[in-house]
C-alpha positions in Angstrom: 144.8 53.7 -6.9 141.5 55.4 -7.9 139.9 52.3 -6.8 141.6 52.5 -3.4 140.6 56.2 -3.1 137.1 55.3 -4.0 137.0 52.6 -1.4 138.6 54.9 1.2 136.0 57.5 0.4 133.1 55.0 0.6 134.6 53.6 3.8 134.8 57.2 5.2 131.2 57.9 4.2 130.0 54.7 5.7 132.0 55.4 8.9 130.6 58.9 9.1 127.1 57.6 8.4 127.5 54.9 11.1 128.9 57.6 13.6 125.9 59.8 12.8 123.5 57.0 13.3 125.2 56.0 16.5 125.1 59.6 17.7 121.4 59.9 16.8 120.7 56.6 18.6 122.6 57.8 21.6 120.8 61.1 21.7 117.5 59.2 21.3 118.3 57.0 24.3 119.3 60.1 26.3 116.0 61.7 25.4 114.1 58.6 26.5 116.0 58.5 29.8 115.5 62.2 30.3 111.8 61.9 29.6 111.5 59.0 32.0 113.5 60.8 34.7 111.4 64.0 34.1 108.2 62.0 34.6 109.6 60.4 37.7 110.6 63.8 39.0 107.2 65.2 38.3 105.5 62.3 40.1 107.8 62.8 43.0 107.0 66.5 43.1 103.3 65.8 43.1 103.7 63.2 45.8 105.8 65.7 47.8 103.2 68.4 47.4 100.4 66.0 48.4 102.4 64.8 51.4 103.1 68.4 52.4 99.4 69.3 52.1 98.5 66.3 54.3 101.2 67.2 56.8 99.9 70.8 57.0 96.3 69.6 57.4 97.4 67.3 60.2 99.4 70.0 61.8 96.4 72.4 61.6 94.2 69.8 63.2 96.8 69.1 65.9 97.1 72.8 66.7 93.3 73.2 66.8 93.1 70.3 69.2 95.9 71.7 71.3 94.2 75.1 71.5 90.9 73.5 72.3 92.5 71.4 75.1 94.2 74.5 76.4 90.9 76.4 76.4 89.0 73.6 78.2 91.8 72.8 80.7 91.2 73.8 84.3 94.4 75.8 84.5 93.5 77.3 87.9 93.3 73.9 89.5 96.5 72.8 87.9 98.3 76.0 89.0 97.1 75.5 92.6 98.3 71.9 92.6 101.6 73.0 91.0 102.1 75.7 93.7 101.5 73.0 96.4 104.5 71.1 95.1 107.8 71.5 97.1 110.5 73.7 95.7 113.3 71.3 96.7 114.3 68.8 94.0 115.0 66.1 96.6 111.6 66.5 98.2 110.0 66.4 94.8 111.8 63.2 93.9 110.8 61.8 97.3 107.1 62.6 96.6 107.3 61.0 93.2 108.8 57.9 94.7 106.1 57.8 97.4 103.4 58.1 94.7 105.0 55.4 92.7 105.2 53.1 95.7 101.5 53.9 96.6 100.5 53.1 93.0 102.4 49.8 93.1 100.6 48.9 96.3 97.3 49.7 94.8 98.0 47.7 91.7 99.9 45.0 93.4 97.2 43.0 95.3 93.6 42.8 94.1 92.5 41.1 97.2 93.4 44.2 99.3 91.2 46.3 97.1 88.4 43.8 97.4 88.8 43.7 101.1 88.8 47.5 101.2 85.6 47.7 99.1 83.9 45.1 101.3 84.9 47.0 104.5 83.6 50.2 103.0 80.3 48.5 102.2 80.1 47.1 105.7 80.8 50.6 107.1 78.0 52.1 105.0 75.6 49.4 106.2 76.6 50.0 109.8 76.1 53.7 109.4 72.6 53.1 108.0 71.8 50.8 111.0 73.2 53.4 113.4 71.0 56.1 111.7 68.0 53.9 112.1 68.8 53.2 115.8 69.4 57.0 116.5 66.0 57.7 114.9 64.4 55.0 117.0 66.1 56.3 120.2 64.9 59.9 119.3 61.4 58.7 118.7 61.4 56.7 122.0 62.8 59.7 123.9 59.9 61.8 122.5 57.4 59.2 123.6 59.0 58.9 127.0 59.0 62.7 127.4 55.3 62.8 126.4 54.5 60.1 129.0 56.6 62.0 131.6 54.6 65.2 131.0 51.3 63.4 131.2 52.4 61.5 134.4 53.8 64.7 135.9 50.6 66.5 135.2 48.6 63.7 136.7 50.9 63.4 139.7 50.7 67.2 140.3 47.0 67.0 140.1 46.8 64.2 142.6 49.2 65.9 145.0 47.2 69.1 144.7 44.0 67.3 145.7 
């Protein structure tokens, strides 16, 4: 019986020791996990802080660009053009559709644009030729008037004799 009690006591001590070691091992694992999670959380906080700083820097740059654009924008011209727009929504939609159609026509056929540019160049050439002809006619009229004056003077002199 003493032997049984001794064995029971030894078994109890061994079980208690095993439970204590298991507990220590469990707490050690929890500490390791906690430390890992703490490091991850710290890295995430640092990444969040860096991202927030980058976002704020970008937001400041965007606001500065916005203010610069607002300061440099020709608001008076925009306001005048805006005031020229119709007040009726249907008219406004119609104007938008007309502009879209005109844009499509402009984009649609490149040969039309080339024809337009060629005709414009021809018109400019013709205007230059016309200016040259007008200059020639004006010079000729001046010469003719000079001849008329000399002839008139000579004719008046002959008639007077």
